[in-house]
NULUMNU-433040 format. One line per field, with one value per residue (C-alpha): x, y, z; residue number from 1. Coordinates in Angstrom, 2 decimals. Layout:
BEGIN
east = [X; ...]
north = [Y; ...]
up = [Z; ...]
vomar = [NUM; ...]
This chain:
BEGIN
east = [0.00; 1.36; 1.27; 2.22; -0.63; 0.49; 1.34; 5.11; 4.64; 2.76; 5.67; 8.26; 6.50; 4.35; 7.57; 6.64; 8.88; 10.86; 9.37; 9.39; 7.69; 9.52; 13.22; 14.83; 18.13; 19.98; 21.81; 22.19; 23.90; 23.11; 24.21; 22.10; 19.16; 19.46; 19.38; 16.19; 14.65; 15.43; 13.71; 10.64; 10.64; 10.67; 7.58; 7.40; 4.32; 2.58; 2.45; 2.86; 6.41; 7.42; 8.78; 12.40; 12.67; 16.01; 17.14; 15.84; 18.15; 17.03; 17.95; 16.67; 14.20; 12.73; 13.17; 15.58; 13.85; 14.21; 14.99; 18.44; 16.93; 18.69; 19.95; 17.54; 20.26; 20.62; 17.00; 16.90; 20.15; 19.07; 15.71; 17.50; 19.90; 17.08; 15.29; 18.57; 18.95; 15.72; 17.52; 19.99; 17.17; 15.85; 13.10; 13.32; 11.81; 10.21; 10.33; 8.05; 10.18; 8.43; 10.45; 8.94; 9.92; 9.02]
north = [0.00; 3.40; 5.96; 8.94; 11.38; 11.45; 8.53; 8.10; 6.71; 9.87; 11.98; 9.94; 8.70; 11.74; 13.67; 16.21; 19.27; 19.82; 22.71; 24.19; 21.11; 18.39; 17.48; 14.52; 13.23; 10.56; 9.29; 9.90; 13.20; 14.29; 17.92; 18.51; 16.69; 18.87; 22.02; 20.84; 19.89; 23.41; 24.94; 22.75; 23.54; 27.29; 26.82; 30.51; 29.96; 27.76; 24.78; 22.15; 20.95; 18.86; 15.63; 14.57; 11.54; 9.82; 7.34; 9.31; 11.65; 14.81; 16.57; 20.10; 19.65; 16.44; 12.95; 10.64; 7.33; 4.54; 5.46; 4.52; 3.49; 2.46; -0.89; -2.59; -2.90; 0.93; 1.78; 1.37; 3.25; 6.03; 6.44; 6.87; 9.41; 11.48; 11.60; 12.53; 15.46; 16.87; 17.40; 19.73; 22.17; 24.52; 24.10; 20.36; 19.28; 15.85; 14.48; 11.64; 8.95; 6.38; 3.86; 2.87; -0.36; -1.63]
up = [0.00; -0.99; 1.83; -0.33; -0.95; -4.57; -6.83; -7.22; -10.72; -11.73; -10.53; -12.41; -15.56; -16.27; -16.96; -14.29; -14.31; -11.11; -9.16; -5.68; -4.13; -6.06; -6.16; -7.88; -6.46; -8.42; -5.38; -1.69; -0.87; 2.71; 2.22; -0.89; 0.68; 3.80; 1.66; -0.01; 3.35; 4.65; 1.65; 2.17; 5.92; 5.18; 2.97; 2.03; -0.13; 2.48; 0.11; 2.82; 2.18; -0.80; -2.18; -2.44; -4.66; -4.12; -6.74; -9.71; -11.59; -13.30; -16.49; -17.11; -14.26; -15.66; -14.19; -15.98; -16.68; -16.01; -12.38; -11.12; -7.78; -4.63; -3.45; -1.06; 1.56; 1.55; 2.29; 6.09; 6.62; 4.28; 6.05; 9.39; 7.88; 6.38; 9.74; 11.48; 9.05; 10.49; 13.81; 12.07; 11.31; 14.01; 14.88; 14.28; 10.97; 10.85; 7.29; 6.33; 4.73; 2.58; 0.60; -2.73; -4.38; -7.80]
vomar = [1; 2; 3; 4; 5; 6; 7; 8; 9; 10; 11; 12; 13; 14; 15; 16; 17; 18; 19; 20; 21; 22; 23; 24; 25; 26; 27; 28; 29; 30; 31; 32; 33; 34; 35; 36; 37; 38; 39; 40; 41; 42; 43; 44; 45; 46; 47; 48; 49; 50; 51; 52; 53; 54; 55; 56; 57; 58; 59; 60; 61; 62; 63; 64; 65; 66; 67; 68; 69; 70; 71; 72; 73; 74; 75; 76; 77; 78; 79; 80; 81; 82; 83; 84; 85; 86; 87; 88; 89; 90; 91; 92; 93; 94; 95; 96; 97; 98; 99; 100; 101; 102]
């Protein structure tokens, strides 16, 4: 069961353009992910945060398909690291981390 309020396949396969609520990250980079989390936490336009999709590259703001993905043995560790990044933001930002597998 998918817990995301939006369908991950729609984000990737519909060739959605990257915008202020959507970021594609080809691989795991904690610093770049933290910068995006800070931007979503600031939520200047009161849009309710955003989506960071890790494992999908982007080119000119569009997702590169097929997705590169992540190795299954990386997922638990990565989830913990994303949550830990939330403690680096003041006030604490609690990201919702949902792994999607094909």
